[in-house]
Each structure stands twice: as structure tokens, then as C-alpha cells.
C-alpha positions in Angstrom: -81.7 -13.9 175.2 -78.3 -15.2 174.2 -76.5 -13.1 176.8 -78.9 -14.2 179.5 -78.3 -17.8 178.7 -74.6 -17.2 178.6 -74.7 -15.6 182.1 -76.7 -18.6 183.4 -74.2 -21.1 182.0 -71.2 -19.1 183.4 -73.0 -18.9 186.8 -73.7 -22.6 186.9 -70.2 -23.5 185.8 -68.8 -21.1 188.5 -70.9 -22.6 191.4 -70.3 -26.2 190.2 -66.5 -25.7 190.4 -66.7 -24.3 193.9 -66.9 -26.3 197.0 -67.1 -25.5 200.7 -64.1 -25.6 203.0 -64.0 -27.0 206.5 -62.9 -25.8 210.0 -62.1 -29.0 211.8 -58.4 -28.4 212.5 -57.0 -31.9 213.5 -60.4 -33.4 214.4 -61.5 -36.4 212.3 -64.4 -38.8 212.1 -63.8 -41.9 214.3 -64.0 -44.1 211.2 -61.0 -43.3 208.9 -62.7 -44.9 206.0 -65.7 -42.6 206.3 -63.3 -39.7 206.9 -61.6 -40.4 203.5 -64.8 -40.8 201.6 -66.1 -37.6 203.1 -63.0 -35.7 201.9 -63.4 -37.2 198.4 -67.1 -36.3 198.2 -66.3 -32.7 199.2 -63.5 -32.1 196.7 -64.0 -34.3 193.7 -64.2 -32.0 190.6 -63.6 -28.9 192.8 -61.5 -26.1 191.5 -62.0 -23.4 194.1 -62.2 -24.2 197.8 -64.3 -21.5 199.5 -62.7 -21.8 202.9 -60.0 -24.0 204.4 -58.7 -27.2 202.7 -57.9 -29.6 205.6 -56.2 -32.9 204.6 -55.7 -34.9 207.8 -55.4 -38.5 209.0 -55.3 -40.1 205.6 -53.8 -43.6 205.3 -50.9 -44.5 203.0 -52.9 -46.5 200.5 -55.6 -43.9 199.7 -56.0 -42.5 196.2 -55.9 -38.7 196.4 -55.9 -37.9 192.6 -59.3 -36.2 193.1 -57.3 -33.3 194.6 -55.6 -32.5 191.3 -58.5 -30.3 190.1 -58.1 -27.8 192.9 -56.4 -24.5 191.8 -57.3 -22.0 194.5 -57.9 -22.1 198.3 -59.5 -19.0 199.8 -58.6 -19.9 203.5 -55.6 -22.0 204.7 -54.2 -25.3 203.6 -53.6 -27.8 206.4 -51.8 -31.1 205.7 -51.2 -33.1 209.0 -51.1 -36.5 210.5 -51.1 -38.3 207.1 -49.2 -41.4 205.9 -49.4 -41.0 202.1 -46.2 -40.3 200.2 -47.3 -37.7 197.6 -49.7 -34.7 197.9 -51.2 -34.3 194.4 -52.1 -30.7 194.6 -50.3 -30.2 191.3 -52.6 -27.5 190.0 -52.9 -25.4 193.1 -51.6 -22.0 192.2 -53.0 -19.6 194.8 -53.8 -19.6 198.6 -55.7 -16.5 199.5 -55.3 -16.8 203.3 -58.6 -15.1 204.3 -58.4 -17.4 207.4 -55.2 -18.6 208.9 -54.3 -21.8 210.8 -53.5 -20.8 214.4 -54.0 -17.2 213.3 -50.6 -17.2 211.5 -50.2 -19.8 208.7 -51.8 -20.0 205.3 -49.9 -23.3 204.7 -49.3 -25.7 207.5 -47.7 -29.1 206.9 -46.6 -31.2 209.9 -46.5 -34.7 211.5 -47.0 -36.5 208.2 -45.5 -39.9 208.9 -46.2 -43.1 210.7 -44.0 -43.3 213.8 -43.5 -47.1 213.7 -43.0 -47.6 210.0 -41.8 -46.2 206.6 -45.0 -44.5 205.5 -45.1 -40.8 205.3 -45.1 -37.7 203.1 -42.1 -37.6 200.8 -43.1 -35.1 198.1 -45.3 -32.0 198.4 -46.4 -31.9 194.7 -47.1 -28.2 194.9 -45.5 -27.7 191.5 -47.5 -24.7 190.5 -48.0 -22.9 193.8 -46.7 -19.4 193.1 -48.5 -17.1 195.5 -49.8 -17.0 199.1 -51.5 -13.7 199.4 -51.8 -13.5 203.2 -50.3 -15.6 206.1 -47.1 -17.6 206.5 -45.8 -21.1 206.1 -45.2 -23.8 208.7 -43.5 -27.1 207.7 -42.1 -29.3 210.5 -41.9 -32.9 211.8 -42.2 -34.6 208.4 -39.7 -37.4 208.8 -39.5 -38.4 205.1 -40.2 -35.1 203.4 -37.5 -34.0 200.9 -36.2 -30.5 200.2 -39.1 -28.4 201.6 -36.5 -26.1 203.1 -34.9 -25.4 199.7 -38.0 -23.8 198.3 -37.8 -20.0 198.1 -40.9 -19.5 200.2 -40.2 -15.7 200.5 -40.9 -15.4 196.8 -44.3 -17.2 197.2 -45.4 -15.4 200.4 -46.5 -11.9 199.6 -46.9 -10.5 203.1 -43.4 -9.4 204.2 -44.3 -9.7 207.8 -45.7 -13.3 207.6 -44.0 -16.0 209.6 -41.9 -18.6 207.8 -41.0 -21.7 209.8 -39.7 -24.5 207.6 -37.6 -27.1 209.5 -35.4 -29.4 207.4 -36.3 -33.1 207.7 -33.9 -36.0 208.3 -34.3 -37.1 204.7 -31.6 -34.9 203.1 -30.4 -37.5 200.6 -31.1 -37.8 196.9 -34.2 -40.0 197.2 -36.5 -37.3 195.8 -36.6 -36.8 192.1 -39.2 -34.0 192.4 -38.0 -30.6 191.2 -39.7 -27.7 189.7 -38.5 -24.8 187.5 -40.2 -21.4 187.8 -39.8 -18.5 185.5 -37.6 -15.8 186.9 -39.5 -12.5 186.4 -38.1 -9.1 185.6 -37.9 -6.9 188.6 -40.7 -4.6 187.3 -43.1 -7.5 187.2 -43.5 -7.9 191.0 -43.0 -11.7 190.8 -45.9 -12.2 188.4 -45.0 -12.9 184.8 -45.2 -15.3 181.9 -41.7 -14.8 180.6 -38.3 -13.3 181.6 -38.7 -9.9 179.9 -40.2 -6.6 181.1 -42.9 -7.0 178.4 -43.9 -10.3 180.0 -45.5 -8.9 183.1 -48.9 -10.1 184.2 -51.8 -7.7 184.5 -51.8 -5.8 187.8 -55.0 -7.6 189.0 -53.4 -11.1 188.5 -52.4 -13.4 191.3 -50.5 -16.7 191.1 -49.1 -15.9 187.7 -50.6 -15.7 184.2 -50.4 -17.0 180.6 -50.4 -13.5 179.0 -50.6 -9.8 179.6 -54.4 -9.4 179.8 -56.7 -9.4 182.8 -58.3 -12.5 181.4 -55.0 -14.4 181.3 -54.6 -14.5 185.1 -54.4 -17.9 186.9 -56.1 -16.3 189.9 -57.3 -12.8 190.9 -55.9 -10.5 193.5 -59.3 -9.0 194.2 -62.3 -10.2 192.2 -63.0 -12.5 189.2 -65.7 -11.1 186.9 -66.7 -13.8 184.4 -63.0 -14.7 183.9 -61.6 -11.2 184.0 -59.7 -9.9 187.1 -61.1 -6.6 188.4 -60.6 -4.2 191.3 -64.3 -4.4 192.3 -67.4 -6.0 191.0 -69.8 -3.9 188.8 -71.6 -1.6 191.2 -75.4 -1.2 191.4 -75.2 2.4 190.4 -73.0 4.3 188.0 -72.4 8.0 187.6 -73.7 9.7 184.5 -71.4 12.6 183.7 -74.0 14.1 181.4 -76.9 14.2 183.8 -74.7 14.5 186.9 -76.7 11.7 188.5 -76.3 8.1 189.7 -78.2 5.7 187.5 -79.0 2.1 187.8 -76.4 -0.2 186.4 -78.0 -3.1 184.4 -74.6 -5.0 184.5 -74.4 -4.9 188.3 -73.3 -8.0 190.1 -73.1 -9.4 193.6 -69.8 -10.0 195.4 -69.4 -13.7 196.4 -66.1 -14.2 198.1 -63.6 -13.2 195.3 -66.1 -13.6 192.5 -68.7 -11.4 190.8 -72.0 -13.2 190.3 -75.4 -12.2 188.8 -77.2 -14.2 191.4 -76.3 -15.3 194.9 -76.2 -19.1 195.7 -79.4 -20.2 197.4 -77.6 -20.7 200.8 -76.7 -17.0 200.8 -78.4 -13.8 201.7 -77.7 -10.7 199.7 -77.0 -7.5 201.6 -75.4 -4.3 200.2 -74.8 -6.2 197.0 -72.8 -8.9 198.7 -73.6 -12.6 199.0 -73.4 -13.4 202.7 -73.6 -17.0 203.7 -76.1 -17.7 206.5 -74.5 -19.4 209.4 -76.3 -22.3 210.8 -75.0 -21.7 214.3 -77.0 -19.6 216.7 -75.0 -18.3 219.7 -77.2 -18.0 222.7 -80.4 -18.2 220.8 -79.7 -15.2 218.7 -80.7 -14.8 215.1 -78.3 -16.2 212.4 -75.3 -14.0 212.0 -73.2 -13.2 208.9 -69.7 -14.8 209.1 -68.4 -11.8 207.1 -69.9 -8.8 208.9 -71.2 -10.2 212.2 -74.5 -8.6 211.6 -77.8 -10.5 211.9 -78.9 -12.2 208.7 -82.4 -13.4 208.1 -82.5 -15.9 205.3 -85.8 -17.3 203.9 -85.8 -21.1 204.0 -83.0 -21.2 206.6 -83.6 -21.9 210.3 -81.3 -21.2 213.1 -79.9 -24.4 214.6 -77.6 -25.3 217.4 -74.6 -27.5 216.3 -72.7 -29.8 218.6 -69.9 -32.4 218.3 -70.8 -36.0 217.9 -69.2 -39.0 219.5 -65.7 -39.4 218.2 -65.5 -35.8 216.9 -64.1 -32.5 218.2 -64.5 -32.2 222.0 -65.9 -35.7 222.1 -63.1 -37.3 220.1 -62.1 -39.7 222.8 -65.7 -40.6 223.8 -67.1 -44.0 222.7 -70.8 -43.5 223.8 -73.3 -41.0 225.2 -73.1 -41.2 228.9 -73.5 -39.1 232.1 -70.2 -37.3 231.6 -71.1 -35.9 228.2 -74.9 -36.0 227.7 -75.2 -32.3 228.8 -73.3 -31.4 225.6 -76.3 -32.4 223.6 -78.8 -30.1 225.4 -80.8 -28.1 222.9 -78.7 -29.6 220.0 -80.4 -29.7 216.7 -77.5 -30.7 214.5 -74.7 -33.2 215.3 -71.4 -33.1 213.5 -70.4 -36.7 213.8 -71.9 -39.8 215.3 -74.6 -40.3 217.9 -73.8 -43.6 219.7 -75.7 -45.3 222.6 -74.0 -48.3 224.1 -75.1 -50.4 227.1 -72.0 -49.2 229.0 -73.2 -45.6 228.7 -76.9 -45.7 229.5 -78.7 -48.2 231.7 -81.0 -50.2 229.5 -81.5 -53.6 227.8 -80.2 -54.7 224.4 -82.1 -57.4 222.6 -81.1 -59.1 219.4 -83.7 -60.6 217.0 -82.7 -62.1 213.7 -79.8 -59.6 213.2 -81.8 -56.6 214.3 -80.6 -54.6 217.3 -83.0 -52.9 219.7 -82.5 -50.6 222.6 -85.2 -50.2 225.2 -85.2 -47.6 227.9 -87.7 -45.6 230.0 -88.9 -42.1 229.0 -87.3 -40.8 232.1 -83.8 -41.6 230.7 -84.4 -41.0 227.0 -87.3 -38.8 225.8 -89.5 -40.4 223.2 -89.3 -37.2 221.2 -85.5 -37.2 221.1 -85.1 -39.5 218.1 -88.6 -39.3 216.8 -88.0 -35.7 215.9 -85.0 -36.6 213.9 -85.7 -35.4 210.4 -82.6 -36.2 208.4 -79.1 -37.7 208.7 -76.3 -37.9 206.2 -76.5 -41.3 204.7 -73.1 -41.0 203.0 -71.5 -40.8 206.5 -73.1 -44.0 207.8 -73.6 -46.0 204.6 -71.5 -48.9 206.0 -73.3 -49.3 209.3 -76.8 -47.8 209.2 -79.3 -48.2 206.3 -82.5 -46.6 207.9 -83.6 -45.2 211.2 -87.1 -46.0 212.5 -88.8 -44.6 215.6 -91.7 -46.4 217.2 -93.7 -45.3 220.2 -95.4 -47.7 222.6 -97.3 -47.0 225.8 -94.3 -47.8 228.1 -91.2 -47.7 226.0 -89.5 -46.4 222.9 -88.0 -48.7 220.3 -85.2 -47.6 217.9 -83.9 -49.8 215.1 -80.9 -48.9 213.0 -81.2 -52.0 210.8 -82.8 -52.3 207.4 -85.5 -54.7 208.6 -87.5 -54.3 211.9 -89.1 -57.2 213.7 -90.8 -56.7 217.0 -93.5 -58.4 219.0 -96.8 -56.7 219.4 -98.1 -53.8 217.2 -96.1 -50.6 217.8 -97.3 -47.5 216.2 -95.0 -45.6 213.8 -94.3 -42.0 214.8 
């Protein structure tokens, strides 16, 4: 009973410290305030980013201390188009590089300054980054950044064939007080140690350094983390019994979830061949959901296949201001919108009416199907908390009325969908 409770506590702690990464590259929400609050909601109290950590288009006065809890990124780290001075990833020790920016870089830092001012990145703050398992480093066009070219990146990047492109900035003076001292390991330790002597080598399964010689002293794991111990593989479902010469069921078997061994897969995952495989929510050409790891069809109970498209101000529609005839085809068969859905009078022929602070848009069914917004089941309130409180859909005999305000006032008696 005690062991079962302990496994449950460890499992809950593990999942609570993980957070999903993103794959937006340089795309941002059209509202930078919403963009910042979304980043904070994603990574507050997060320790392991399961995917890419993308920090882009953040203004100079934003508080980024919530990033201090992050100690591992499984994909790539992208820092671009920002104006803040200090990147507080002080506890980040390990970038796994399972996915690379532009197919080459596990760490990409560029264009972090304001062209017409004095705001920009000056200090990296990567005081404890000791290992990049796969992929290279790209640092360029950071006008105020100090001493990035003096870091021994070749000691951090473990792939000898990875590309290193670190261009010195114009700021080569003594304006940066930032410095860091790393332990110089004995040659036999392969760059992973907790002291200068041969006896101070980390366990062979460690990555990113260690605090002692055991497999439980690792800061991160090269292969898998099994309840705090670094192992070559997770406990398998069957073990060989040398007495009976047979495979027997292993009661200590665990599923593989990224670089972790877990007793139970997260609810958003499907388990196959003793692996936790996330269900993709993107269905290419109407096919069944496909595993992002194996490319094989994955059927997950409670998950439906949906079609995802960019919203106004995001991705391919980043420059668009409204839904109009030039982009409305991009929403065909779309069931999930990443970003905003904006209808302006300049985009669709219709009539706007204002009544006691409430905004209404009327149009005929030939231009906008009554079912289009009436079938809307959910939207992320945290992304629109400053502009939309509720969304109501009303059907009448001749027209559809949509109200994005907290209180709706109309003439007549519309029926609620």
C-alpha cells in the first residue's frame, strides 16, 4: 500500500513539473500582452519542457523570473526578437535537442535588441548550462550581448559534427559583470564530474553534470530517468528467468514517456509497445490521428481528430487584420484555430450596430453560416480575457446575431442556440 502511494506521489510530482513545448518559431500572438501572459502560464513552476522552449517578442519591462525553475529542455531553445536585458534561465542544465531549430540548432539566440533604442539582451544567464546532447549553437545579431563568443561552446555541445556559429557583438567592453566558473574535469570523466579528480566522475548515465558518483546524483539523464535514477532503458514488461529459461511478467515494468519511466501514461497519451505516445490533434487529409514519434496511426479514447489552422495575426495570417475574401478559404473544415478569429466591417459585407456598449454583427446566411459560430464549443478564455468575456449565438429566421460582450441587448425575442 505504501509503495503504491509512493509511486502515485512520484508520478503526480513528475507530471506537475513537466510542461508542453511549442513549435511556433518566430510567430506570435498579435497582442504582445497576451503573448507574454501565455508564455508565463505555460512555464510557471515548470522544470522540464517536453518540446521546444521558444522565447520571442518579449518587451523590455517584462518579469521573466518564472523561467528560473526550468532545468531541462527536450527540444530546442529559441531566444529571438526580444528586448529584455537578462535571460533568467539560471537553472537550465541540459538541452536534449530531440528537435532542432532550422534542422541544425539546439540553441538559437538572435535579433534580441530594439533597433531604435537601448533595449536588448545583455546577459545570457545560462550559468549552469553544461550539456547540449544533440544539435549546434547559433548566436548572432545581438547588439548589446556581452562575451557570448568567449564561452567554450565546444565543451557544452556533445555532437562533434554540430554546427557552431557564434558571432561577437559590438559590445566588447567591460559593461558585463556576468561570469561563471565551471569545474575542470579529469580527462577520464568525459566532461561530466563534480570535482577535479578522477574519482569525481559522474555516473555514465548522467548528463549535464552531477553532485556525486551515483546514478541518482545526476542533474539530467542521458537516456531515461526512472524515479530519480538514470538508467539505460526503462523496466521492461518481461524479464528472463534463468532458472525456468522463460520470459516472465515484470511487476516493476514502466512505460517510456519521453526521457522518463512512468507507471502510467498521461491521459493525453496512448500507450503502445510500452511507450507513451502523445495523440496528435492534427489530422492530415482526414486520416486518423498519427503518433508524432512513430508516424503510425494512434486511436485514443476520448480524443477526436481535428483540423488546426492559423488564426488572424498568427502564423501564415500574421499580417492579416480580419477574415476576408483573400483568406477565408484557409478556414475551410477548420475545427481548431490557433490565434484569433476577427470579423471587421472592412472584411465582410455587413452592418455593425452598437447598443449600450454591446457590438453586434448581422449578415445573411449566404455569407456566414448560422452553424459556423453556433457550433463553437470552447475557446481559451485566458487568451481573450482583456477583450471577450462570453460568446453568445442567437438564431433568428432571417439573420444570425453574435455578441462578444458580457451583456446582450437586442430587440425582439431571439432564440438561443
